[in-house]
C-alpha beads as a LAMMPS data file, in Angstrom:
LAMMPS data file: protein, C-alpha beads

490 atoms
489 bonds

1 atom types
1 bond types

-500.0 500.0 xlo xhi
-500.0 500.0 ylo yhi
-500.0 500.0 zlo zhi

Masses

1 110.0

Atoms # bond

1 1 1 0.000 0.000 0.000
2 1 1 2.786 2.436 0.911
3 1 1 5.454 1.067 -1.454
4 1 1 6.918 3.216 -4.260
5 1 1 5.287 6.471 -3.105
6 1 1 7.179 9.744 -2.404
7 1 1 8.792 9.752 1.039
8 1 1 7.054 13.009 1.957
9 1 1 3.534 11.625 1.486
10 1 1 2.986 10.264 5.013
11 1 1 4.361 13.348 6.864
12 1 1 2.178 15.577 4.685
13 1 1 -0.875 13.468 5.501
14 1 1 -0.039 13.478 9.211
15 1 1 0.249 17.270 9.094
16 1 1 -3.320 17.388 7.790
17 1 1 -4.777 15.189 10.556
18 1 1 -5.174 18.008 13.061
19 1 1 -7.274 20.083 10.694
20 1 1 -10.072 17.485 10.850
21 1 1 -10.550 18.256 14.538
22 1 1 -12.201 21.480 13.415
23 1 1 -14.663 19.819 11.059
24 1 1 -17.714 22.065 11.370
25 1 1 -20.538 23.826 9.572
26 1 1 -18.816 26.924 8.249
27 1 1 -17.655 25.230 5.037
28 1 1 -18.498 28.152 2.805
29 1 1 -15.985 30.446 4.493
30 1 1 -13.329 27.764 4.352
31 1 1 -13.848 27.185 0.654
32 1 1 -13.918 30.852 -0.319
33 1 1 -10.862 31.669 1.777
34 1 1 -8.908 28.891 0.097
35 1 1 -8.760 31.287 -2.841
36 1 1 -6.929 33.762 -0.632
37 1 1 -4.553 31.091 0.645
38 1 1 -3.728 29.984 -2.879
39 1 1 -3.247 33.563 -4.039
40 1 1 -0.891 34.369 -1.151
41 1 1 1.248 31.269 -1.704
42 1 1 1.322 31.878 -5.456
43 1 1 2.376 35.494 -5.104
44 1 1 4.966 34.955 -2.397
45 1 1 6.132 31.522 -3.638
46 1 1 6.368 30.645 0.060
47 1 1 4.093 27.612 0.206
48 1 1 5.615 26.084 3.306
49 1 1 5.534 29.344 5.258
50 1 1 1.903 29.886 4.232
51 1 1 1.024 26.399 5.495
52 1 1 2.739 27.027 8.841
53 1 1 0.926 30.324 9.342
54 1 1 -2.335 28.594 8.471
55 1 1 -1.854 26.108 11.321
56 1 1 -0.953 28.874 13.782
57 1 1 -3.960 31.022 12.813
58 1 1 -6.319 28.045 13.126
59 1 1 -4.901 27.336 16.592
60 1 1 -5.560 30.946 17.638
61 1 1 -9.166 30.629 16.466
62 1 1 -9.650 27.488 18.552
63 1 1 -8.054 29.141 21.578
64 1 1 -10.674 31.890 21.361
65 1 1 -13.486 29.320 21.128
66 1 1 -12.075 27.488 24.161
67 1 1 -12.709 30.540 26.375
68 1 1 -15.910 29.730 28.346
69 1 1 -18.426 32.550 28.041
70 1 1 -22.095 31.996 28.890
71 1 1 -24.524 33.711 26.551
72 1 1 -26.910 36.248 28.038
73 1 1 -29.098 39.093 26.832
74 1 1 -26.430 41.585 27.925
75 1 1 -23.517 40.067 26.021
76 1 1 -25.349 38.816 22.952
77 1 1 -23.867 41.261 20.442
78 1 1 -20.219 41.233 21.469
79 1 1 -20.267 37.473 21.999
80 1 1 -21.640 37.017 18.488
81 1 1 -18.843 39.206 17.078
82 1 1 -16.245 37.378 19.188
83 1 1 -17.445 33.969 17.947
84 1 1 -17.506 35.125 14.324
85 1 1 -13.929 36.401 14.629
86 1 1 -12.826 33.029 16.025
87 1 1 -14.577 31.153 13.223
88 1 1 -13.083 33.497 10.629
89 1 1 -9.583 32.806 11.952
90 1 1 -10.196 29.061 11.704
91 1 1 -11.563 29.362 8.158
92 1 1 -8.768 31.710 7.056
93 1 1 -6.076 29.493 8.583
94 1 1 -7.624 26.507 6.845
95 1 1 -7.541 28.390 3.549
96 1 1 -3.829 29.109 4.011
97 1 1 -3.099 25.533 5.024
98 1 1 -5.137 22.922 3.272
99 1 1 -4.926 23.795 -0.408
100 1 1 -1.231 24.510 -0.318
101 1 1 -0.412 21.271 1.503
102 1 1 -2.254 19.256 -1.105
103 1 1 -0.506 21.229 -3.830
104 1 1 2.748 19.954 -2.329
105 1 1 1.458 16.372 -2.462
106 1 1 0.561 16.829 -6.135
107 1 1 4.033 18.248 -6.793
108 1 1 5.602 15.094 -5.322
109 1 1 4.015 13.039 -8.075
110 1 1 4.836 15.626 -10.746
111 1 1 8.461 15.329 -9.659
112 1 1 8.336 11.524 -9.755
113 1 1 7.042 11.616 -13.308
114 1 1 9.618 14.196 -14.383
115 1 1 12.461 12.191 -12.809
116 1 1 11.272 9.042 -14.583
117 1 1 11.255 10.804 -17.948
118 1 1 14.691 12.318 -17.302
119 1 1 16.059 8.897 -16.344
120 1 1 14.878 7.423 -19.627
121 1 1 12.359 5.040 -18.086
122 1 1 10.200 2.982 -20.409
123 1 1 6.678 4.037 -21.311
124 1 1 5.261 1.235 -19.175
125 1 1 7.256 2.389 -16.126
126 1 1 6.201 5.999 -16.637
127 1 1 2.555 4.917 -17.001
128 1 1 2.803 2.957 -13.740
129 1 1 4.167 6.025 -11.950
130 1 1 1.331 8.175 -13.282
131 1 1 -1.255 5.639 -12.122
132 1 1 0.347 5.649 -8.664
133 1 1 -1.005 9.157 -8.082
134 1 1 -4.554 7.867 -7.440
135 1 1 -3.428 5.450 -4.729
136 1 1 -1.162 8.135 -3.253
137 1 1 -4.061 10.502 -2.708
138 1 1 -6.081 7.628 -1.246
139 1 1 -3.285 7.035 1.308
140 1 1 -3.209 10.769 2.024
141 1 1 -6.969 10.679 2.559
142 1 1 -6.683 7.816 5.055
143 1 1 -4.391 9.818 7.317
144 1 1 -6.615 12.884 7.084
145 1 1 -9.459 10.776 8.438
146 1 1 -7.457 9.593 11.427
147 1 1 -8.039 13.071 12.837
148 1 1 -11.710 12.785 11.916
149 1 1 -11.907 9.453 13.743
150 1 1 -10.348 10.711 16.982
151 1 1 -12.039 14.110 17.244
152 1 1 -15.655 12.944 17.827
153 1 1 -14.436 10.954 20.841
154 1 1 -12.075 13.494 22.392
155 1 1 -14.377 16.530 22.358
156 1 1 -17.424 14.812 23.962
157 1 1 -15.160 13.148 26.536
158 1 1 -13.860 16.548 27.640
159 1 1 -17.410 17.865 27.862
160 1 1 -18.634 14.832 29.786
161 1 1 -15.653 15.038 32.122
162 1 1 -16.541 18.616 33.033
163 1 1 -20.202 17.727 33.581
164 1 1 -19.102 14.869 35.831
165 1 1 -16.920 17.212 37.869
166 1 1 -20.031 19.325 38.484
167 1 1 -22.240 16.358 39.430
168 1 1 -24.123 15.980 36.141
169 1 1 -24.188 13.715 33.099
170 1 1 -24.780 14.419 29.423
171 1 1 -28.123 14.247 27.649
172 1 1 -28.499 15.468 24.071
173 1 1 -32.091 16.638 24.400
174 1 1 -31.844 18.506 27.706
175 1 1 -30.208 21.821 26.637
176 1 1 -33.049 22.588 24.202
177 1 1 -35.653 21.891 26.884
178 1 1 -33.780 24.086 29.387
179 1 1 -33.750 26.988 26.935
180 1 1 -37.441 26.462 26.232
181 1 1 -38.290 26.490 29.940
182 1 1 -36.255 29.645 30.611
183 1 1 -38.080 31.316 27.735
184 1 1 -41.628 30.125 28.438
185 1 1 -41.594 29.381 32.159
186 1 1 -45.034 28.413 33.464
187 1 1 -46.440 28.650 29.933
188 1 1 -44.407 25.632 28.836
189 1 1 -46.595 22.782 27.533
190 1 1 -47.320 20.133 30.150
191 1 1 -45.854 17.241 28.133
192 1 1 -42.645 19.218 27.530
193 1 1 -42.486 20.087 31.225
194 1 1 -42.802 16.393 32.037
195 1 1 -39.960 15.601 29.623
196 1 1 -37.802 18.325 31.213
197 1 1 -38.390 17.020 34.720
198 1 1 -37.706 13.424 33.648
199 1 1 -34.412 14.313 31.980
200 1 1 -33.322 16.578 34.849
201 1 1 -33.754 13.697 37.273
202 1 1 -31.861 11.453 34.884
203 1 1 -28.784 13.710 34.552
204 1 1 -28.640 14.915 38.148
205 1 1 -25.889 13.331 40.205
206 1 1 -25.979 15.787 43.057
207 1 1 -25.051 18.919 41.155
208 1 1 -28.547 20.303 40.525
209 1 1 -31.100 21.854 42.871
210 1 1 -34.290 20.178 41.666
211 1 1 -36.444 22.318 43.954
212 1 1 -35.737 25.349 41.763
213 1 1 -36.154 24.566 38.069
214 1 1 -34.952 28.011 36.965
215 1 1 -31.696 27.586 38.849
216 1 1 -31.347 23.976 37.703
217 1 1 -31.730 24.904 34.022
218 1 1 -29.302 27.821 34.279
219 1 1 -26.791 25.678 36.142
220 1 1 -26.938 22.832 33.632
221 1 1 -26.616 25.184 30.663
222 1 1 -23.665 27.018 32.225
223 1 1 -21.770 23.803 32.976
224 1 1 -22.686 22.284 29.610
225 1 1 -21.566 25.429 27.779
226 1 1 -18.252 25.507 29.627
227 1 1 -17.673 21.850 28.791
228 1 1 -18.300 22.541 25.107
229 1 1 -15.758 25.365 25.171
230 1 1 -13.182 23.183 26.900
231 1 1 -13.573 20.574 24.159
232 1 1 -11.946 23.018 21.732
233 1 1 -8.698 22.592 23.677
234 1 1 -8.338 19.274 21.838
235 1 1 -8.351 21.164 18.539
236 1 1 -5.632 23.520 19.766
237 1 1 -3.439 20.563 20.724
238 1 1 -4.122 18.922 17.348
239 1 1 -3.080 22.068 15.480
240 1 1 0.262 22.210 17.277
241 1 1 0.889 18.495 16.693
242 1 1 0.307 19.079 12.978
243 1 1 2.628 22.090 13.061
244 1 1 5.403 20.098 14.748
245 1 1 5.091 17.265 12.198
246 1 1 5.156 19.698 9.276
247 1 1 8.191 21.591 10.551
248 1 1 10.057 18.353 11.322
249 1 1 9.676 17.069 7.752
250 1 1 9.591 20.389 5.900
251 1 1 12.917 19.819 4.172
252 1 1 11.680 16.776 2.263
253 1 1 8.588 18.536 0.908
254 1 1 8.938 19.976 -2.609
255 1 1 7.869 23.490 -3.469
256 1 1 5.306 23.684 -6.296
257 1 1 7.249 24.985 -9.231
258 1 1 6.408 28.289 -10.851
259 1 1 5.971 27.763 -14.568
260 1 1 8.116 30.193 -16.459
261 1 1 6.789 31.455 -19.749
262 1 1 8.657 29.957 -22.665
263 1 1 9.896 31.897 -25.630
264 1 1 7.209 32.926 -28.070
265 1 1 6.890 30.437 -30.932
266 1 1 4.851 30.424 -34.085
267 1 1 2.286 27.673 -34.724
268 1 1 0.364 26.671 -37.767
269 1 1 -3.399 27.034 -37.863
270 1 1 -3.752 23.257 -37.557
271 1 1 -1.519 23.155 -34.469
272 1 1 -3.474 25.976 -32.846
273 1 1 -6.746 24.146 -33.460
274 1 1 -5.304 20.962 -31.950
275 1 1 -4.098 22.802 -28.842
276 1 1 -7.401 24.624 -28.431
277 1 1 -9.277 21.316 -28.737
278 1 1 -7.128 19.679 -26.059
279 1 1 -7.587 22.624 -23.681
280 1 1 -11.357 22.548 -24.201
281 1 1 -11.457 18.810 -23.547
282 1 1 -9.511 19.185 -20.307
283 1 1 -11.641 22.092 -19.140
284 1 1 -14.847 20.217 -20.019
285 1 1 -13.662 17.253 -17.959
286 1 1 -12.726 19.538 -15.075
287 1 1 -16.035 21.383 -14.923
288 1 1 -18.011 18.171 -15.348
289 1 1 -16.247 16.794 -12.277
290 1 1 -16.839 20.048 -10.399
291 1 1 -20.539 19.886 -11.172
292 1 1 -20.803 16.300 -9.948
293 1 1 -18.927 17.134 -6.765
294 1 1 -21.128 20.068 -5.848
295 1 1 -24.063 17.701 -5.539
296 1 1 -22.077 14.928 -3.891
297 1 1 -20.783 17.128 -1.089
298 1 1 -24.183 18.757 -0.743
299 1 1 -25.453 15.279 0.119
300 1 1 -22.438 14.028 2.040
301 1 1 -22.146 16.964 4.418
302 1 1 -25.519 16.210 5.887
303 1 1 -23.442 14.066 8.265
304 1 1 -22.552 17.172 10.227
305 1 1 -26.113 18.468 10.407
306 1 1 -29.257 16.538 9.471
307 1 1 -27.722 13.091 10.053
308 1 1 -26.556 14.154 13.520
309 1 1 -30.068 15.419 14.285
310 1 1 -31.496 12.159 12.920
311 1 1 -29.145 10.220 15.214
312 1 1 -30.174 12.318 18.205
313 1 1 -33.930 12.083 17.664
314 1 1 -34.678 8.884 15.768
315 1 1 -31.941 6.401 16.660
316 1 1 -31.303 4.529 19.899
317 1 1 -27.881 5.823 20.915
318 1 1 -28.251 5.185 24.653
319 1 1 -25.466 7.045 26.418
320 1 1 -23.421 7.691 23.280
321 1 1 -23.301 11.340 22.256
322 1 1 -24.687 11.868 18.728
323 1 1 -21.409 13.523 17.692
324 1 1 -19.547 10.243 18.190
325 1 1 -21.490 8.721 15.323
326 1 1 -19.511 11.042 13.071
327 1 1 -16.493 8.837 13.818
328 1 1 -18.143 6.005 11.873
329 1 1 -17.343 7.654 8.535
330 1 1 -13.591 8.161 9.109
331 1 1 -13.417 4.658 10.604
332 1 1 -14.835 3.210 7.396
333 1 1 -12.461 5.385 5.342
334 1 1 -9.472 3.920 7.183
335 1 1 -10.733 0.325 6.980
336 1 1 -12.181 0.335 3.453
337 1 1 -9.467 2.299 1.623
338 1 1 -6.977 -0.625 1.452
339 1 1 -9.783 -2.923 0.274
340 1 1 -10.938 -0.573 -2.476
341 1 1 -7.347 0.108 -3.526
342 1 1 -6.771 -3.658 -3.785
343 1 1 -9.908 -4.069 -5.921
344 1 1 -8.856 -1.256 -8.266
345 1 1 -5.354 -2.731 -8.547
346 1 1 -6.708 -6.216 -9.291
347 1 1 -8.948 -4.851 -12.051
348 1 1 -6.022 -2.919 -13.525
349 1 1 -3.850 -6.066 -13.606
350 1 1 -6.593 -7.844 -15.543
351 1 1 -6.795 -4.999 -18.044
352 1 1 -10.195 -3.905 -16.727
353 1 1 -9.151 -0.685 -14.991
354 1 1 -11.991 1.715 -14.190
355 1 1 -11.351 5.287 -15.312
356 1 1 -11.441 8.039 -12.683
357 1 1 -14.549 9.737 -14.160
358 1 1 -16.384 6.397 -14.147
359 1 1 -15.413 5.813 -10.516
360 1 1 -16.887 9.206 -9.667
361 1 1 -20.182 8.334 -11.393
362 1 1 -20.335 5.048 -9.468
363 1 1 -19.740 7.001 -6.256
364 1 1 -22.691 9.275 -6.983
365 1 1 -24.948 6.265 -7.550
366 1 1 -23.905 4.772 -4.203
367 1 1 -24.622 8.110 -2.495
368 1 1 -28.155 8.000 -3.847
369 1 1 -28.561 4.481 -2.449
370 1 1 -27.653 5.711 1.047
371 1 1 -30.364 8.356 1.122
372 1 1 -32.900 6.129 -0.622
373 1 1 -32.359 3.700 2.251
374 1 1 -33.156 6.442 4.806
375 1 1 -36.248 7.535 2.868
376 1 1 -37.633 3.996 2.778
377 1 1 -36.834 3.528 6.477
378 1 1 -38.611 6.750 7.454
379 1 1 -41.641 5.751 5.412
380 1 1 -41.703 2.277 6.958
381 1 1 -41.533 3.683 10.519
382 1 1 -43.940 6.530 9.645
383 1 1 -41.728 9.091 11.366
384 1 1 -43.276 12.515 12.106
385 1 1 -41.198 15.649 11.589
386 1 1 -38.614 16.545 14.213
387 1 1 -40.742 19.110 16.036
388 1 1 -43.684 16.734 16.377
389 1 1 -41.394 13.875 17.423
390 1 1 -39.713 15.893 20.193
391 1 1 -43.146 16.930 21.483
392 1 1 -43.992 13.275 22.194
393 1 1 -43.441 11.733 25.600
394 1 1 -40.054 10.184 26.397
395 1 1 -41.447 6.641 26.430
396 1 1 -43.293 7.141 23.143
397 1 1 -40.134 8.512 21.515
398 1 1 -38.110 5.527 22.704
399 1 1 -40.632 3.090 21.249
400 1 1 -40.369 4.665 17.787
401 1 1 -36.587 4.928 17.542
402 1 1 -34.541 2.850 15.105
403 1 1 -31.665 0.584 16.061
404 1 1 -28.022 1.654 15.839
405 1 1 -27.364 -0.393 12.672
406 1 1 -29.349 2.150 10.639
407 1 1 -26.596 4.735 11.038
408 1 1 -23.873 2.170 10.434
409 1 1 -25.470 1.126 7.130
410 1 1 -25.975 4.733 6.021
411 1 1 -22.388 5.730 6.792
412 1 1 -21.112 2.593 5.072
413 1 1 -22.793 3.566 1.792
414 1 1 -21.688 7.199 2.093
415 1 1 -18.098 6.232 2.845
416 1 1 -17.812 3.848 -0.083
417 1 1 -19.161 6.640 -2.295
418 1 1 -16.696 9.098 -0.768
419 1 1 -13.767 6.793 -1.528
420 1 1 -14.891 6.579 -5.150
421 1 1 -15.045 10.373 -5.381
422 1 1 -12.959 12.419 -2.952
423 1 1 -9.357 11.117 -3.057
424 1 1 -9.701 10.188 -6.725
425 1 1 -11.011 13.667 -7.412
426 1 1 -7.910 15.151 -5.813
427 1 1 -5.784 13.013 -8.081
428 1 1 -7.905 13.731 -11.158
429 1 1 -7.756 17.502 -10.758
430 1 1 -4.028 17.247 -10.075
431 1 1 -3.595 15.467 -13.419
432 1 1 -5.820 17.925 -15.264
433 1 1 -4.034 20.963 -13.833
434 1 1 -0.622 19.574 -14.665
435 1 1 -1.696 19.066 -18.252
436 1 1 -3.185 22.550 -18.500
437 1 1 -0.036 24.114 -17.142
438 1 1 2.080 22.259 -19.704
439 1 1 -0.236 23.294 -22.507
440 1 1 -0.137 26.933 -21.463
441 1 1 3.533 27.281 -20.583
442 1 1 5.208 25.081 -23.191
443 1 1 2.813 24.663 -26.084
444 1 1 1.160 28.045 -26.013
445 1 1 3.594 30.544 -24.469
446 1 1 1.799 33.455 -26.083
447 1 1 -1.035 32.851 -23.620
448 1 1 1.029 34.401 -20.847
449 1 1 0.428 31.457 -18.500
450 1 1 3.021 31.543 -15.769
451 1 1 1.211 30.499 -12.606
452 1 1 1.800 27.189 -10.854
453 1 1 -0.343 24.234 -11.778
454 1 1 -0.934 23.697 -8.089
455 1 1 -3.682 26.335 -8.134
456 1 1 -5.873 23.694 -9.700
457 1 1 -4.290 20.654 -8.240
458 1 1 -4.739 20.616 -4.548
459 1 1 -6.877 22.121 -1.973
460 1 1 -8.940 20.171 0.519
461 1 1 -10.064 16.627 0.054
462 1 1 -11.108 17.923 -2.907
463 1 1 -13.264 20.673 -1.805
464 1 1 -11.935 23.945 -2.667
465 1 1 -12.742 25.514 -5.918
466 1 1 -10.288 28.108 -6.167
467 1 1 -9.277 30.033 -9.138
468 1 1 -11.700 30.192 -11.965
469 1 1 -9.041 31.881 -14.096
470 1 1 -7.879 28.350 -14.858
471 1 1 -10.863 28.094 -17.126
472 1 1 -9.637 30.981 -19.206
473 1 1 -5.951 30.088 -19.235
474 1 1 -5.920 29.990 -23.018
475 1 1 -6.782 33.677 -23.265
476 1 1 -4.110 36.371 -23.548
477 1 1 -2.684 37.908 -20.374
478 1 1 -4.229 35.248 -18.103
479 1 1 -2.368 33.245 -15.496
480 1 1 -3.147 29.617 -14.791
481 1 1 -4.140 30.323 -11.213
482 1 1 -5.302 26.801 -10.648
483 1 1 -4.828 25.732 -7.053
484 1 1 -8.011 26.100 -5.135
485 1 1 -10.304 24.202 -7.465
486 1 1 -10.024 21.157 -5.254
487 1 1 -11.903 22.899 -2.466
488 1 1 -15.004 23.280 -4.594
489 1 1 -14.760 19.648 -5.491
490 1 1 -14.992 18.659 -1.868

Bonds

1 1 1 2
2 1 2 3
3 1 3 4
4 1 4 5
5 1 5 6
6 1 6 7
7 1 7 8
8 1 8 9
9 1 9 10
10 1 10 11
11 1 11 12
12 1 12 13
13 1 13 14
14 1 14 15
15 1 15 16
16 1 16 17
17 1 17 18
18 1 18 19
19 1 19 20
20 1 20 21
21 1 21 22
22 1 22 23
23 1 23 24
24 1 24 25
25 1 25 26
26 1 26 27
27 1 27 28
28 1 28 29
29 1 29 30
30 1 30 31
31 1 31 32
32 1 32 33
33 1 33 34
34 1 34 35
35 1 35 36
36 1 36 37
37 1 37 38
38 1 38 39
39 1 39 40
40 1 40 41
41 1 41 42
42 1 42 43
43 1 43 44
44 1 44 45
45 1 45 46
46 1 46 47
47 1 47 48
48 1 48 49
49 1 49 50
50 1 50 51
51 1 51 52
52 1 52 53
53 1 53 54
54 1 54 55
55 1 55 56
56 1 56 57
57 1 57 58
58 1 58 59
59 1 59 60
60 1 60 61
61 1 61 62
62 1 62 63
63 1 63 64
64 1 64 65
65 1 65 66
66 1 66 67
67 1 67 68
68 1 68 69
69 1 69 70
70 1 70 71
71 1 71 72
72 1 72 73
73 1 73 74
74 1 74 75
75 1 75 76
76 1 76 77
77 1 77 78
78 1 78 79
79 1 79 80
80 1 80 81
81 1 81 82
82 1 82 83
83 1 83 84
84 1 84 85
85 1 85 86
86 1 86 87
87 1 87 88
88 1 88 89
89 1 89 90
90 1 90 91
91 1 91 92
92 1 92 93
93 1 93 94
94 1 94 95
95 1 95 96
96 1 96 97
97 1 97 98
98 1 98 99
99 1 99 100
100 1 100 101
101 1 101 102
102 1 102 103
103 1 103 104
104 1 104 105
105 1 105 106
106 1 106 107
107 1 107 108
108 1 108 109
109 1 109 110
110 1 110 111
111 1 111 112
112 1 112 113
113 1 113 114
114 1 114 115
115 1 115 116
116 1 116 117
117 1 117 118
118 1 118 119
119 1 119 120
120 1 120 121
121 1 121 122
122 1 122 123
123 1 123 124
124 1 124 125
125 1 125 126
126 1 126 127
127 1 127 128
128 1 128 129
129 1 129 130
130 1 130 131
131 1 131 132
132 1 132 133
133 1 133 134
134 1 134 135
135 1 135 136
136 1 136 137
137 1 137 138
138 1 138 139
139 1 139 140
140 1 140 141
141 1 141 142
142 1 142 143
143 1 143 144
144 1 144 145
145 1 145 146
146 1 146 147
147 1 147 148
148 1 148 149
149 1 149 150
150 1 150 151
151 1 151 152
152 1 152 153
153 1 153 154
154 1 154 155
155 1 155 156
156 1 156 157
157 1 157 158
158 1 158 159
159 1 159 160
160 1 160 161
161 1 161 162
162 1 162 163
163 1 163 164
164 1 164 165
165 1 165 166
166 1 166 167
167 1 167 168
168 1 168 169
169 1 169 170
170 1 170 171
171 1 171 172
172 1 172 173
173 1 173 174
174 1 174 175
175 1 175 176
176 1 176 177
177 1 177 178
178 1 178 179
179 1 179 180
180 1 180 181
181 1 181 182
182 1 182 183
183 1 183 184
184 1 184 185
185 1 185 186
186 1 186 187
187 1 187 188
188 1 188 189
189 1 189 190
190 1 190 191
191 1 191 192
192 1 192 193
193 1 193 194
194 1 194 195
195 1 195 196
196 1 196 197
197 1 197 198
198 1 198 199
199 1 199 200
200 1 200 201
201 1 201 202
202 1 202 203
203 1 203 204
204 1 204 205
205 1 205 206
206 1 206 207
207 1 207 208
208 1 208 209
209 1 209 210
210 1 210 211
211 1 211 212
212 1 212 213
213 1 213 214
214 1 214 215
215 1 215 216
216 1 216 217
217 1 217 218
218 1 218 219
219 1 219 220
220 1 220 221
221 1 221 222
222 1 222 223
223 1 223 224
224 1 224 225
225 1 225 226
226 1 226 227
227 1 227 228
228 1 228 229
229 1 229 230
230 1 230 231
231 1 231 232
232 1 232 233
233 1 233 234
234 1 234 235
235 1 235 236
236 1 236 237
237 1 237 238
238 1 238 239
239 1 239 240
240 1 240 241
241 1 241 242
242 1 242 243
243 1 243 244
244 1 244 245
245 1 245 246
246 1 246 247
247 1 247 248
248 1 248 249
249 1 249 250
250 1 250 251
251 1 251 252
252 1 252 253
253 1 253 254
254 1 254 255
255 1 255 256
256 1 256 257
257 1 257 258
258 1 258 259
259 1 259 260
260 1 260 261
261 1 261 262
262 1 262 263
263 1 263 264
264 1 264 265
265 1 265 266
266 1 266 267
267 1 267 268
268 1 268 269
269 1 269 270
270 1 270 271
271 1 271 272
272 1 272 273
273 1 273 274
274 1 274 275
275 1 275 276
276 1 276 277
277 1 277 278
278 1 278 279
279 1 279 280
280 1 280 281
281 1 281 282
282 1 282 283
283 1 283 284
284 1 284 285
285 1 285 286
286 1 286 287
287 1 287 288
288 1 288 289
289 1 289 290
290 1 290 291
291 1 291 292
292 1 292 293
293 1 293 294
294 1 294 295
295 1 295 296
296 1 296 297
297 1 297 298
298 1 298 299
299 1 299 300
300 1 300 301
301 1 301 302
302 1 302 303
303 1 303 304
304 1 304 305
305 1 305 306
306 1 306 307
307 1 307 308
308 1 308 309
309 1 309 310
310 1 310 311
311 1 311 312
312 1 312 313
313 1 313 314
314 1 314 315
315 1 315 316
316 1 316 317
317 1 317 318
318 1 318 319
319 1 319 320
320 1 320 321
321 1 321 322
322 1 322 323
323 1 323 324
324 1 324 325
325 1 325 326
326 1 326 327
327 1 327 328
328 1 328 329
329 1 329 330
330 1 330 331
331 1 331 332
332 1 332 333
333 1 333 334
334 1 334 335
335 1 335 336
336 1 336 337
337 1 337 338
338 1 338 339
339 1 339 340
340 1 340 341
341 1 341 342
342 1 342 343
343 1 343 344
344 1 344 345
345 1 345 346
346 1 346 347
347 1 347 348
348 1 348 349
349 1 349 350
350 1 350 351
351 1 351 352
352 1 352 353
353 1 353 354
354 1 354 355
355 1 355 356
356 1 356 357
357 1 357 358
358 1 358 359
359 1 359 360
360 1 360 361
361 1 361 362
362 1 362 363
363 1 363 364
364 1 364 365
365 1 365 366
366 1 366 367
367 1 367 368
368 1 368 369
369 1 369 370
370 1 370 371
371 1 371 372
372 1 372 373
373 1 373 374
374 1 374 375
375 1 375 376
376 1 376 377
377 1 377 378
378 1 378 379
379 1 379 380
380 1 380 381
381 1 381 382
382 1 382 383
383 1 383 384
384 1 384 385
385 1 385 386
386 1 386 387
387 1 387 388
388 1 388 389
389 1 389 390
390 1 390 391
391 1 391 392
392 1 392 393
393 1 393 394
394 1 394 395
395 1 395 396
396 1 396 397
397 1 397 398
398 1 398 399
399 1 399 400
400 1 400 401
401 1 401 402
402 1 402 403
403 1 403 404
404 1 404 405
405 1 405 406
406 1 406 407
407 1 407 408
408 1 408 409
409 1 409 410
410 1 410 411
411 1 411 412
412 1 412 413
413 1 413 414
414 1 414 415
415 1 415 416
416 1 416 417
417 1 417 418
418 1 418 419
419 1 419 420
420 1 420 421
421 1 421 422
422 1 422 423
423 1 423 424
424 1 424 425
425 1 425 426
426 1 426 427
427 1 427 428
428 1 428 429
429 1 429 430
430 1 430 431
431 1 431 432
432 1 432 433
433 1 433 434
434 1 434 435
435 1 435 436
436 1 436 437
437 1 437 438
438 1 438 439
439 1 439 440
440 1 440 441
441 1 441 442
442 1 442 443
443 1 443 444
444 1 444 445
445 1 445 446
446 1 446 447
447 1 447 448
448 1 448 449
449 1 449 450
450 1 450 451
451 1 451 452
452 1 452 453
453 1 453 454
454 1 454 455
455 1 455 456
456 1 456 457
457 1 457 458
458 1 458 459
459 1 459 460
460 1 460 461
461 1 461 462
462 1 462 463
463 1 463 464
464 1 464 465
465 1 465 466
466 1 466 467
467 1 467 468
468 1 468 469
469 1 469 470
470 1 470 471
471 1 471 472
472 1 472 473
473 1 473 474
474 1 474 475
475 1 475 476
476 1 476 477
477 1 477 478
478 1 478 479
479 1 479 480
480 1 480 481
481 1 481 482
482 1 482 483
483 1 483 484
484 1 484 485
485 1 485 486
486 1 486 487
487 1 487 488
488 1 488 489
489 1 489 490
């Protein structure tokens, strides 16, 4: 699995593990700011320094979130601004970090191919090296998900530890009921009041004054909120671990090369048509993949929102925090990647290799199967909407809930689909960008293309659509600013 890959691949992947601790819902800011990170690295040609600053800035954002501040009517505005600043720092640091690190990984394979050509390797050997890029990005993706596997356990454990210190235990549904009671007081519906009392008795281990429900709700929310803030300490530690790994192995990482414009040459009309056709074909392939990925990640990222709510309300999770179910996906990534890589390799040896675009289409079909399964399940159980379900009594809710295997099956389908799309998409865009850069800088120097191919070839698991100027790289006075496209693909 790890044989014959660049020696910097594993350290680069380990450097990316810490970023997954901050997996959250502000994807849009992360993706847009990857443009800025790519632009800064391209202009300064200091990719490694940009990556290091990205890790530091993310750590600062998590430090701010780790400061326990209880929301109140008096601090609502400044607390909102404070939280937005912290989230911006995390998103901006991610934009500096992620795309540029994956650009470095793509450059490793560009260098391997160039070295093979320079050494006079046979066409078969060069082809094998080019095909190794797909498996390399799959390995990279495995290590990214190690962080995603650990984070859902560490953060809830810190929160639960703090609740335990204060004589309480965790319950996913109690904070919402506490807020509702503090807002409505005696006007709270009787069935909801019964649910609140039942859950308060369940979580109380001597830390709550049950004779005063106002005080009990405020106390639970304050302790719960502080525990949530403390859980961000794990992200801070993860950022610094990633920084240490990156600095320790920085010398073996290549720097994405800046393509220098070649001397102006004259081409025949037939040659110009051939070059224009090849550029159009590559751009058509790129934007087709981008379009597919928009809808895939739209579906996949329900795991951080609607699937977590589904786990909380409709699935028997007992004492397991709903967030921990998010570890199922990275677990499957780690376990299934070697299996899928072995299947792809076996098909290739038999001359039945599946092309990357076809793998992506298969991944989309599997994604649809995952959500079709949930639709059929919800219809079979006749689930009401979330608001109606939470209004039911505790016993009635428990009787309607699904078993834990429902989530396992759903995440299995989604993960298999992800492995057909995400790491292969990183590799695919890396190949496309490399070809575009060669077309622009060596075949068509009059285009003025001098930017690094890494603008298109590596941003998040492949989620950062960066520079749209790649699409117009054949036009005069345009640079092939191609790095951040991967971010949109994820």
